[in-house]
N, C-alpha and C positions, 0 to 999 in steps of 0.2 A: 547435458541431459535435461537440465531444468528448462532450457529454451525449447528443446525438442518436445518434452512432455507437455509444455504449455500449449503447444499446437493442438494437443488432444482435447483441450478444454475450451477451444474457441470454435469448434466445429458445429455442424448443424444440430447435433444431438445435445451438446452442452455449450451454451453460450453464457459464460459467466460475466464477461466484460469487466473483469476485475483489474486487468492491467492493459489499459488502452494504448499505452505508449511503451514500446520496447527500446532499450538502449542500443542504438545502431553500432556501438563499439564494444558490445558485450564480449565478442570473441577475442578482440584485441586485449581487453582487460583480463580475460581468462588466461590467455597465453602469457601475459606478463606475470600473472600470479604463478603459473606453472614454472616459469623461469626462476622466479624468486625462491620457490620451494626447492627446485633442483639445485640451486646454488647455496642452499643452506641458510637463506635469509628470510624464511617464512615469518610472517607477522602473526599476531595472536588470532586474527580472523581470516587467515590466508585461505583463499579459494571459496569462502562461504558466500553463497549468493544472497542478495538482499534486494528489497524494493523500498521505495519511498513514495509518499503521497505526492500528488501533483502540486502541493503547496510548498515543497522543498526545492530549493534551487539546485540544479545539476548543470554545470557549465555546458553551454551549447545546446541545451534542450529547453523546451518551453516550460514555463511555470505559470500555467493559466489559473490555477486554484479552482478549476472547474467553471470559470466564469467566461461568458462570451466577450466581456470587455478586455480580457487579458489572453485571448486565445493565441495571439502571435508574440507574446512577451517572451524574449529569449534571456536565459540566465547568463550573467557575465562571469559567474564563479560558482563553485560548490558551496552549499550551505555548510555550516560548521559540522553538523551531524554527518552529512554525506562525506565531507572531507576526512573526518575522523575515522569513519568505517573504512573508507578506501585506503587511508594511510596504514591501517592495520591489516590490509589484504583482502577486504571484502570486494566482491564483484557485483556491480549493479546490473540487475536484470531489466528493470524498467520502472515506470511510475504507475501507481495505482489510482483508481478512479475515486471521485469524491463529488459531493454536491457543491454547488456554487458557493465559493467563499467559505467552505467548511461550515456552512450555516444550515444545519439540519442533520438528519440521520443519513439515509441513503437515497435521498431524492435525486432527481436527474440534474446533472451538470451538462456541460457541452459534449461530454463523451457518453451520454446516455446513463442508464442506471446499472449499477453493478448488481448481479444476481447472487443469491446465497447458494453455496454448494450443498446446503441442506434443504430438506423439504419444509415448507412453511404453510400448512393448511390453516384455515381460519380457526379462531376460537378460544381454547381454554387457557386458564391462568396458570402460570408456572408454579406459584406458591402452593396451589392445591394439588399439584401433581408430584412434586419432589418430596421424597421421604424426609420428614422433619428430622433434623439432627444428624443427617448423614455426613455433612461436611465437618460438623463438630467432632464426630467420632474419628474421622480420618485425621484431623489435626491433633487430637489427643493421642492417637496411636503413634504420632511422630514426636511426642513428648511435650506438646503445648499444653498450657493450663488455660482453660477457657472461662471467662467471666462474662455473664450476660449483664449488660448495663441497661439502665432504664431508657436512655436515649443517646443520640449522638449530637451534642450541641453544636459541633462544627457544621452540621446541616440544619438542624431545627432552628437554632438561633439566627443563623445567616438568612434563612428563608423567611423568618418572622422577626424582624428587627425589634418589635415590642418586647421580645424576650431577652434582649441584650441589657441585662441589669449589671451595672458595674463594668461593662465592657465598652471600650472605645469604639464608637460607631463610625461609619463612613460619612463623608461630607454630604450636605444636601445637594440635590441635583446631580448626584454622581451617576445615576442611570443615564440622564440626558447627556452628560459629558462623555461617558464611556461609549455610548451608542452613536455619538455624533463626532464632535471635534477630535477626540482621542484616536478613533479609528481612522478618520480622514488624514490626520497628520502622520499617523503611523504608516499608512500606505503611501503617502507622498514621500516620506523619508525613504521607504523601501525602494520605490521606483527611482528616486534620484540617485541612491547609492548603487543601484543595479546598472544604470548607465545605458539602457537600450535607447538608441536615438529615436526609434519610432514611438516609444512610450517613455518620455523622459521624466514625467511627473504626473500627479493625479489630474491636474488641469487638462492634460492631453487626452483624457479618457472620457468616453460617453458614459456618464454615470447611470443612465437609464439601462445600460447593459450589464452593470456590475452584478446585480441580482434581479433578474427580470422575471416577471410573472408569466411570461410566455413559455417558460420551462416547467411551470406548475400545472397540475391537473385540477379540475374543478373540486375534487375531493380534498386536495391539499389546500387550495385557496379557502375552502369552507372551514378548515380546522386549524390552519397555522395561526400562531399567536398574533394579536394585534396590539398588545400593551408592551411597553418597554422594548420595542424592536429597533433594530439598527436603522438609521436614517439614510437609507440607500440613495434616495433621490436628492439628498442635500450635501453629500460628502464633498463634492468639488467646491461647492459654495463656501463651506467652512474653511477650506484651505485658501481660497481667494480672499475671503474677508479677514481671516486671521493674520496675525503677525508672528514672526518667530517660528519656533518648531514645536513639536509635541511636548518638549520638556518645559515649555513656557506656559502650558495650560494651567489655569487657575486651580489651586488646591490639589495639584498632582502630588506634591510632596506629602501633604497631609493625608491623602488617600493611600499612598504607598505605606506610610507609617501605620495607619489604621489597619490595613490589611495584615501587616506583619504582626501587630498586637492581637488582632482577632484570632489569627492562627495559633499564636502562642497560648492565649488564654482559653480558647474554645477547644483546642486539640491537644497541644503539648501539655498544658497544665492539667487538663482533664485526665489524660493518660497517666500522668504522674500521681494524681490523687488516687486513682484506682490501682496504682502500681502495675500498669499494663504496658506492653511494648507497642501494640498496634491495634487497629480496628480491622475486623474481617467480616464481610457481608456479601450477599449475592450481588453480582455486578449489575443486574437489572431485574425488574419485577416480571417482565414478560417480553416477548418479541411480537412485533406486528405481523399481520398476515401479508403475504406477497401481493395481494390485490388491494392493499390499503390505499393505493393511489387512485383507485377507481370506485371502490365500494365505500359508501359513506359511513355505514355502521362500523366496518373494520377500520376506517380512517380515524373515527372518533377514539377507538381503543388504541390505535397506534400512536396518537398524539397525546395520550394520557401521561401524567407524571409517572416516571419509573419505567415507561415503555419508550416514549419519544426520547427521553434523556436517560442516561445511566443513573444508577442509584447515587445520590449525592451530587453528581455532575458539577455544575458551576459553583456550588457552595464549597466544594473541596478544591477545585482547580483555581478558583479566583484568589483565595488567600495563599496558595502555593503549597498545598499538601501534596506530597509525592504519592503516586498511585501505581500499583502493579496489579494486573489481572491475569489469572491463569485458568486453564480449563478445569471444570469440575464435573464433566459428564454431559449427558444429553437430556433435553426436556422430554419426558415420556409423552408419547402421542404426537410429538411434533418433529422428532428427529433433528432438533436444533441444538447446537452446543450451547452450554451456559458457562458463565465464568464466576470465579470467586475473586473478590477485590481485597487487596491488602493496602491499607493506608495508615499513615502515622505521623510522627513529628516532622516538622520541617527539616529538610536537608538530611533526612535519615534514609536516603535512597539505597545506600549499599546494604543496610540491614534488611530492608524490605525485599530487595532483589534476592538476597540469600534465603529468607524465609519462604518467599513465593516459589523459588526454584526448588527448595527442599520438598515442598508440597507437591509440585508437579512431577519431580523426579521419582518420588516414592509412590504416588498414587497412579501415575500413568493413565490419566483420564482424558487425554487428548484423543478423540475418537475420529476415525476416518469418516468423511462426509459422503452421503449417497451419490452426489453428482461428480465427485472427484475420486473415483475408486482407484485402488492400487493398479499400477501398470507394470508389465514385465520389466520395463527398463528402469523401474525404481531401484532394483537390486543391481548393484555393481560388484562384480567379482574382484575381490582384493587380491593382489599378487605381491609376493615377497621380492619379486624381481624389480630392480630399479629401471627407470625409463632408459631407453636406448640413448647412447651418446650421440647418435646422428642428429643433425640439425633438424629443426622443424621444417616441414615442406612448405613451399610457397604455393598457395591456392589462389587461383584467379578464375572467377565465374564470368564467362563471356556472354552467356545467353541464359535467360530464365524467363520463359513466356508461357502464356496459357491461351487456349482457344476452345470455344464450344465444340464438342464433338457433333458431327453430323448424324451419327447413329444413335447416340444416347443424349440424355439431358445433363451429363456430367462434363467437366472441363478436362482437357488433356494438357498437362504441364510438360513442357519440354525444356531441358537444360543442357548446358555444355560448358566446358571449362578446361583449364590446364592445371597440372600439378608438377612442380619442379622439385625433385627429391635428391637427397644425397645418396648416390648409388654405390658408395665405397663398400666393397666386400659383398655386394648383393645386386642381383639383376631382377629381383622380384618387383612387380608393379606395386604401386602404393595401394593401401586399403582405403576405399572410399565408401562412406555411408551418406545416404540422402533420405530425408524424411519430408513428406508433404503433408501439411496439416496434422503433424504428429504421427503419421503412418509411414513406416519404413518402406522405401522403394526396393522391391526384390532385386537380388544381385543379377538375375538374368535380364533385367531391364536396363542395366548399366553396362556400357562397353568402355574398356580402357585400352588405349593403343599407345605404344611408344612411338615418338616421332624423332626426326633428326635432332641430334644433340646441339642445342644452341646456347646451352648454359655453362659450357666450360667443362674441363676435366673433373671427373668425380661426380658429375650431376647427370640426371636423366630427366627428360621432359615427356610427360604423358598427356594425352588428350582424352577426356571422358565425355560421354554423351549418355543421355537417358531420358526416360519419360515415365509418367504416372497419371492415373485418372483420380480426380477428386470431385466431390459434389460442389466444392466452391463455397464462397461466403453465403450464409443463409439470407433469405429475404426477411427483413424485419417489418413488424407492424409499424404504422406511422408513429404511434406513441412511444415505441421502443427504439426508434431510429436515433442515432447520435447526430448532434449538430456538426461535429467535426469528425474526420475519418479516424477510425480506431483500427488496431491490428486485427480485430475480429471481423472487420469488413474486407479483409484482404486474404490472399492465399499465402501461407507461411511455408517457406522452403528452407530447410536447414542442411548445410553441407558440413561434413567432417571428414578429414583425411589424415592419414599417418604414413610415414615412410615404411614402417613395419608395424606389426601388431602391438609391439611394446614401445613404439616411438612417440615422440611429442606430437600432439594433435594440432591441426590448424582448422579453423572453422569460418563459416560465412553464413550470414542471415539475409534472406531475400524476402521482401514483402511485395506482393503484386495486387 
């Protein structure tokens, strides 16, 4: 259902471009999950669909990190997080969009820009619109005791080193080291361990394509930071000139120790002093306008501190403070969701997850977004009946083509295939559902015919044929076009069949 519904949000009326790459094996993984559940071996996350950013390795899929330099880089294995979720039964839907090298907000990477499912007109500030104290009242209603503190030294002292009195600071030139040699050696190590013969190391990469200005608009180039930025055009040189690995970089040990001490003194000890468990604050000061990539005035606002970056941002992530963000409603006048951030002591992840989950579960402030409305297929009728003991049918799609209609401006999609079913005790044809770009093909447009039995005793072979019209992929403006093909530029056809209404399903995904 998730894959089918996703087709509804890549059509001409809603082009989110949030998941540019779909998992080609999604139905195989879903079938394996069904089998584990049926055999009583369900994992803790069995059958739950998930996505990962394109910076996470998924075996056999690209891991471009949104960069032209790595558009053909193939993952040799699953990342630890992906492997852990899959081991617990999760089913990967696909990979989500991201800016090049995760360096920015939602600027364009090679797959174009992901669009917000909410409305983002220009303008007003979030803090002036949200009722003051509403989040506090909700937290207190759940039993929390709230203490307003004068500042958050984990942020203020980090961003202003002159305030670090009695706190061990980071080594000199740490910005230069982090933005240059450390990143270069880190990527070189990643590429070497991945083992893609076409991209064996960083020296094999055209560094001018890692983070290229050709993906930036004039408004972005006007406002993006120029101080303490990553040395994109020098990374390969650092690897060629240096010796050893990233672990041999000068002062790396001292910097790691200093970061750990900073977190303990500025965050852990501060919370202990006030006898508090965690910090809670708005996740961001505001959101940028959708046209901030072309409007200079809106761009200046979008690149402001607290808008371009989330509240605290690097100051919290760099020393290793765990962070959880949950929905806390919508920004009035913008129809944009806002978040509440929970952060606290190092390695206190489990408690933060419990507290944040309690807030989300009790307040129920996750709001439907205007551009992704509820669909009829969102509701699945539960049944107390167990799945049929019949084996899963074998689905083979032999034809799935499209051609421009001579009478209209739409495309005619034609499909054909076979279904091999267990016919023991039943002569009914299999149930077949087909959806084109998220829209169900009417039953009267699908024919199902039994053919000569070629599958052996107890099996029946059926041929199905059908058609449907679709507007097809939308025409994108030049600035919105993706550098590489995304699923939103293709026609999505989803096939689902069962031997009987209560039987195990088999599915197939076709992109044209």
